[in-house]
C-alpha positions in Angstrom: -37.0 -3.2 -14.8 -34.1 -1.3 -13.3 -31.8 -3.2 -11.1 -29.4 -1.7 -8.5 -25.7 -2.7 -8.9 -24.6 -4.9 -6.1 -21.7 -4.5 -3.7 -19.9 -7.2 -5.7 -20.2 -5.2 -8.9 -19.0 -2.0 -7.1 -16.1 -3.8 -5.5 -15.1 -5.5 -8.8 -15.2 -2.1 -10.6 -13.2 -0.5 -7.9 -10.5 -3.2 -8.0 -10.0 -3.1 -11.8 -7.4 -0.3 -11.8 -5.4 -2.2 -9.2 -5.7 -5.5 -11.2 -4.2 -3.7 -14.2 -1.7 -1.8 -12.1 -0.3 -4.9 -10.3 -0.1 -7.2 -13.3 3.5 -8.1 -14.1 4.8 -6.6 -10.8 7.0 -8.4 -8.4 5.9 -8.8 -4.8 7.8 -10.4 -1.9 5.4 -11.8 0.7 6.7 -12.5 4.2 4.7 -15.2 6.0 5.8 -15.8 9.5 5.3 -19.1 11.4 2.6 -17.5 13.5 0.5 -16.9 10.4 1.1 -20.5 9.2 -0.2 -21.8 12.6 -3.4 -19.7 12.4 -6.7 -21.1 11.2 -6.8 -18.4 8.4 -3.6 -19.8 6.8 -5.5 -21.7 4.1 -7.3 -18.5 3.1 -4.0 -16.7 2.9 -2.6 -19.4 0.6 -5.7 -19.2 -1.6 -5.3 -15.4 -1.8 -1.6 -15.8 -2.8 -2.7 -18.2 -5.5 -5.3 -15.7 -6.7 -2.6 -13.0 -6.9 -0.5 -15.3 -9.1 -3.5 -16.0 -11.3 -3.8 -12.2 -11.9 -0.3 -12.1 -13.3 1.6 -11.0 -10.2 5.2 -12.3 -9.8 5.4 -13.7 -6.2 8.3 -14.6 -4.0 7.0 -16.2 -0.8 9.3 -16.1 2.2 8.2 -18.2 5.2 9.4 -18.2 8.8 9.2 -21.0 11.3 9.9 -19.5 14.7 7.0 -21.0 16.7 7.4 -24.4 14.9 11.1 -24.4 15.8 10.2 -23.6 19.4 7.9 -26.5 19.6 10.3 -29.0 18.2 13.1 -27.7 20.4 11.0 -27.8 23.5 9.8 -31.4 22.7 13.5 -32.5 22.5 14.4 -30.4 25.6 16.9 -28.4 23.6 17.4 -24.8 24.8 18.4 -22.0 22.4 19.0 -18.6 24.0 18.4 -15.3 22.2 20.9 -12.5 21.8 19.7 -9.2 20.4 16.5 -10.9 19.4 18.3 -13.5 17.3 18.2 -17.2 18.1 21.6 -18.8 18.9 21.3 -22.0 16.9 23.6 -24.5 18.5 25.0 -27.7 17.0 22.3 -29.7 18.9 19.5 -27.3 17.7 20.5 -27.2 14.0 18.9 -30.5 12.9 15.7 -29.7 14.8 15.3 -26.2 13.3 16.0 -27.8 9.8 13.3 -30.3 10.5 10.8 -27.7 11.4 11.6 -25.5 8.4 11.6 -28.5 6.0 8.2 -29.6 7.2 6.8 -26.1 6.6 8.2 -26.0 3.1 6.5 -29.2 2.2 3.2 -28.1 3.8 3.2 -24.8 2.0 4.1 -26.5 -1.3 1.3 -29.0 -0.8 -1.2 -26.3 -0.1 -0.2 -24.3 -3.1 -0.5 -27.4 -5.3 -4.2 -28.0 -4.5 -6.6 -27.6 -7.4 -9.9 -28.3 -5.8 -13.0 -26.8 -7.5 -13.8 -24.6 -4.5 -10.5 -22.9 -4.4 -8.8 -20.1 -6.6 -6.4 -22.9 -7.8 -9.2 -24.8 -9.5 -8.2 -26.0 -12.9 -4.6 -24.7 -12.6 -1.3 -26.1 -11.7 1.1 -23.8 -9.9 4.8 -24.4 -10.2 6.5 -23.9 -6.8 10.3 -23.5 -7.0 12.7 -23.7 -4.0 16.4 -24.0 -4.1 19.8 -22.5 -3.2 18.8 -19.0 -4.2 20.2 -17.6 -1.0 23.8 -18.3 0.1 24.5 -17.8 3.9 27.4 -17.1 6.1 27.8 -17.3 9.9 27.0 -14.3 12.0 30.0 -15.2 14.1 30.7 -13.8 17.6 29.1 -10.6 18.9 29.6 -9.2 22.4 31.3 -12.5 23.3 28.3 -14.5 22.2 28.9 -17.2 19.5 25.8 -17.4 17.3 27.0 -20.9 16.1 24.7 -21.9 13.2 22.7 -18.7 13.1 23.6 -16.9 9.9 23.1 -13.9 7.7 22.9 -13.5 3.9 26.1 -13.5 1.9 24.5 -13.3 -1.5 21.3 -13.8 -3.4 21.1 -15.3 -6.9 18.7 -12.8 -8.3 19.2 -13.9 -11.9 17.9 -17.4 -11.0 15.0 -16.0 -9.1 14.0 -13.8 -12.1 14.3 -16.8 -14.4 11.9 -18.8 -12.2 9.4 -15.9 -12.0 9.6 -15.4 -15.8 8.6 -19.0 -16.2 5.5 -18.4 -14.2 6.6 -20.1 -10.9 6.1 -19.0 -7.4 9.5 -18.9 -5.7 9.4 -20.2 -2.1 12.2 -19.3 0.3 12.7 -20.5 3.9 14.9 -19.6 6.8 17.5 -22.2 6.3 20.3 -21.6 3.7 23.6 -23.2 2.9 27.0 -21.6 2.7 29.8 -22.0 0.2 31.4 -24.5 2.6 28.4 -26.7 2.6 27.1 -25.9 6.1 23.6 -24.9 6.9 22.6 -21.7 8.8 19.4 -20.5 10.4 18.5 -17.1 9.0 15.9 -14.5 10.1 13.0 -14.8 7.6 12.4 -11.0 7.8 16.0 -10.4 6.7 15.6 -12.9 3.8 12.4 -11.2 2.7 13.8 -7.7 3.0 17.1 -8.4 1.2 15.4 -10.4 -1.6 12.9 -7.5 -2.1 15.8 -5.0 -2.3 18.0 -7.1 -4.6 15.0 -7.9 -7.0 13.9 -4.2 -6.9 10.5 -5.6 -6.0 7.5 -3.4 -6.3 6.1 -4.3 -2.9 7.2 -6.0 0.3 4.2 -7.5 2.2 4.2 -8.9 5.8 1.7 -10.4 8.2 1.3 -9.8 11.9 -1.3 -10.5 14.6 -2.8 -7.0 14.5 -4.3 -5.0 11.6 -1.0 -3.2 11.1 0.5 -0.6 13.4 -2.2 0.3 15.9 -2.6 3.9 17.3 -3.7 4.9 20.7 -7.4 4.9 19.6 -7.1 1.3 18.5 -7.1 2.1 14.7 -4.7 0.9 12.1 -2.3 3.7 11.0 -2.7 3.8 7.2 0.6 5.3 6.3 4.1 5.7 7.8 7.2 7.3 6.5 10.5 5.5 7.3 11.3 8.1 10.0 7.9 7.6 11.7 8.3 3.8 11.5 11.8 4.0 13.0 10.4 6.0 16.0 7.8 3.2 16.5 10.6 0.6 16.3 12.5 2.4 19.0 9.4 2.6 21.2 8.7 -1.2 20.8 12.3 -2.0 21.6 11.8 -0.5 25.0 9.5 -3.4 25.9 11.0 -5.8 28.4 10.7 -9.0 26.3 10.0 -8.2 22.6 10.6 -11.8 21.6 7.5 -13.0 23.4 5.4 -9.9 22.9 2.5 -9.8 20.3 4.3 -6.8 18.8 7.4 -8.8 17.9 6.1 -9.6 14.4 5.3 -6.0 13.8 8.7 -4.9 15.1 10.6 -7.3 12.9 8.6 -6.3 9.8 8.9 -2.6 10.4 12.7 -3.0 10.7 12.8 -4.7 7.4 10.3 -2.2 5.8 12.4 0.8 6.8 15.5 -0.8 5.2 13.5 -1.7 2.1 12.0 1.8 1.7 15.3 3.5 2.1 16.7 1.1 -0.6 14.0 2.1 -3.1 11.0 -0.2 -2.4 8.2 2.4 -2.6 5.6 0.4 -0.7 5.8 -2.1 2.2 2.5 -3.3 3.5 1.7 -4.8 7.0 -1.6 -6.7 7.4 -3.2 -9.1 9.8 -3.0 -12.9 9.3 -6.2 -13.2 11.4 -8.5 -11.3 9.0 -9.8 -13.3 6.1 -9.1 -11.5 2.8 -6.8 -8.9 4.3 -4.3 -9.4 1.5 -6.9 -8.8 -1.2 -8.4 -5.8 0.6 -5.0 -4.2 1.1 -4.0 -4.5 -2.6 -7.3 -4.1 -4.4 -9.3 -1.4 -2.6 -9.0 2.4 -2.3 -8.0 2.6 1.3 -6.5 -0.9 2.0 -6.8 -2.4 5.5 -3.4 -2.3 7.1 -0.3 -0.1 7.4 2.0 1.0 4.5 5.5 2.2 5.0 6.1 4.5 2.1 8.8 6.9 0.8 6.2 9.3 -0.5 2.5 9.7 0.4 0.1 7.5 -1.6 -2.1 10.6 -2.0 -0.7 13.7 -3.8 -2.1 16.9 -5.3 -0.7 17.6 -8.8 -1.5 19.3 -12.0 -3.5 17.1 -14.4 -2.1 15.8 -17.7 -3.8 14.4 -20.8 -3.5 10.9 -19.4 -5.8 11.9 -16.5 -8.8 12.8 -18.7 -10.5 9.5 -18.3 -10.2 9.6 -14.5 -11.6 13.2 -14.4 -14.5 12.2 -16.5 -15.3 9.2 -14.3 -15.3 11.6 -11.3 -17.4 14.4 -12.7 -20.0 12.6 -14.9 -22.2 11.5 -12.0 -22.3 15.1 -10.7 -23.1 16.4 -14.2 -26.0 13.9 -14.4 -27.4 15.2 -11.1 -27.1 18.8 -12.4 -24.5 19.8 -9.8 -21.8 20.5 -12.4 -22.1 22.0 -15.8 -21.5 19.3 -18.5 -18.0 19.2 -20.1 -17.2 17.2 -23.2 -14.0 15.2 -23.5 -12.8 17.6 -26.2 -13.3 20.5 -23.8 -11.5 18.7 -21.0 -8.6 17.9 -23.3 -8.3 21.6 -24.2 -8.5 22.7 -20.6 -6.6 19.9 -18.8 -3.8 22.2 -17.7 -6.3 24.2 -15.7 -7.1 21.1 -13.5 -5.5 20.1 -10.2 -6.2 16.5 -9.1 -5.8 14.4 -6.0 -3.9 11.3 -7.1 -4.1 8.3 -4.8 -1.9 5.5 -6.0 -2.8 6.2 -9.6 -6.5 6.8 -9.0 -8.0 10.2 -9.3 -10.2 10.9 -6.2 -10.6 14.6 -6.5 -10.3 17.4 -9.0 -10.8 21.2 -9.4 -10.1 23.7 -12.2 -8.8 27.2 -12.1 -9.7 29.8 -14.8 -7.8 33.0 -14.4 -9.0 36.5 -15.4 -5.6 38.3 -15.2 -6.9 41.8 -16.0 -9.2 41.8 -13.0 -6.7 39.8 -10.9 -9.4 37.2 -10.3 -9.8 33.5 -11.0 -12.7 31.1 -11.0 -12.5 27.8 -9.1 -14.8 25.4 -11.0 -15.6 21.7 -11.5 -14.8 20.7 -7.9 -15.5 17.0 -7.4 -14.4 14.5 -4.7 -15.0 10.8 -5.0 -17.9 9.7 -2.7 -15.7 7.3 -0.7 -13.3 10.2 0.2 -15.7 12.9 1.3 -15.1 12.3 5.0 -11.9 14.3 5.0 -11.3 17.9 3.9 -9.9 17.0 0.5 -11.8 19.9 -1.1 -10.0 22.2 1.2 -6.7 20.6 0.1 -7.5 21.4 -3.5 -8.6 25.0 -2.6 -5.2 25.6 -0.8 -3.4 24.2 -3.9 -5.3 26.5 -6.3 -5.0 29.5 -3.9 -1.2 29.0 -3.9 -1.2 28.8 -7.7 -3.3 31.9 -7.9 -1.0 34.0 -5.7 2.0 33.0 -7.8 0.1 34.3 -10.8 -0.7 37.6 -9.1 -4.4 36.7 -8.5 -6.1 38.5 -5.6 -9.5 36.9 -5.5 -11.1 33.5 -6.3 -14.8 33.2 -7.1 -17.1 30.2 -7.5 -20.5 29.6 -8.9 -22.5 26.9 -7.1 -26.0 25.6 -6.7 -25.5 23.0 -4.0 -22.3 23.7 -2.0 -23.0 27.1 -0.6 -22.3 26.2 3.0 -19.1 24.4 2.3 -17.6 27.3 0.5 -18.7 29.6 3.3 -16.9 27.4 5.8 -13.7 27.9 3.7 -14.0 31.7 4.0 -16.0 32.6 0.9 -18.7 35.2 1.1 -21.7 35.7 -1.1 -21.7 38.5 -3.7 -23.6 39.5 -6.9 -23.2 39.1 -10.6 -21.7 42.6 -10.8 -18.6 41.5 -8.9 -17.7 39.0 -11.6 -15.2 39.8 -14.3 -16.9 41.3 -17.3 -16.3 38.3 -19.6 -17.9 36.0 -16.9 -20.8 38.3 -16.4 -21.7 37.9 -20.1 -21.7 34.1 -19.6 -23.7 33.9 -16.4 -26.8 31.7 -16.7 -29.7 33.4 -15.0 -31.9 30.3 -15.4 -29.4 28.2 -13.5 -29.3 30.9 -10.8 -26.0 29.8 -9.3 -24.9 31.4 -6.1 -21.8 33.6 -6.5 -19.2 33.5 -3.8 -15.8 35.1 -3.5 -12.6 34.6 -1.5 -10.0 37.3 -0.8 -6.7 35.5 -1.0 -4.7 37.8 1.1 -7.1 37.7 4.0 -7.6 33.9 3.7 -5.4 31.9 6.1 
């Protein structure tokens, strides 16, 4: 009896390259007080524990803004904001320390669970907190004394690395001490950003109420460059009261992500704390679920190397089995790998095409065109064609031809026109398979726009 593979099997297979790729990497996760208040908090903690079990080195930075607000309001203590930063007065300091301390204990307790129905079952996580961050006062700005609101003076990265090397999760909060023995209230976003930069972390991850940065159609923007993120920050800052706006978490994260990216952190991810499993979907699926702030696009077209053979085989074998592509052995691919262009998405090959030149006739064959089934909704085939057309022009090629049995209409849409066997280079005419009866199409490069 033949069984169909389940969605679980497909998802597990899809996630495997990411499991291998993330193992041993350092990730700084920024968990705001709003996320801790939400009913999904326990699931987020479970997912963080799951990341740890997969060999990911985790620094967890938590905020406590709404919790501080509640404690201050209960005691009738008012703390004004200046430039979106709380002014922590002498009266407010013990109350904000109380709120932050309670959250530290609550997060530690949650991560210490080992119930059978949680990812922590049978394990004992070591949670390390301490004086990894040394603070100093912000001081006076525009005549406003920030009192016990501070900024980072230095970070003991060596101590953090030692804790991570020993398999611990490092937990950092918004309260830090100074060299004079005073306590200061820091912005958790600044702590997370600077720790990520100083550790040269592989990723900075933050949570907000929405599914990332949302466009005008209500969809999450998958990818932003720092300049694009900065433009969104400036737009958000035009809002009348960003501190109370639902976008405030997004604004604070984007500010940190821009700084992190420009300091060398290649990927900063923003996801929703309201969606169960958002962290797992973002890190272990092809497309993710939130918004990335990146220095370079996660998806690039490049020439294939010998290390890409396995990925190309995975892509083309299903099409070979269906008779859409002519079979190629691994040995043949290894000999011809320099002919291939691939679409690389975060280390995964999602598209490929090969170019075989016939210099005497100033022609080239485009062959072995394959796009991963999950990525056929965009014109990635067209992207590969443009890449190969550019390479052909550089080599003095005037025409590209293809032989196809199934994709006739697609090639016509790209500007190809049908022709006969006699139009092929002589060497290719001798190899034409009349039993396969492939359609022959041709593209004139210098009339193709």
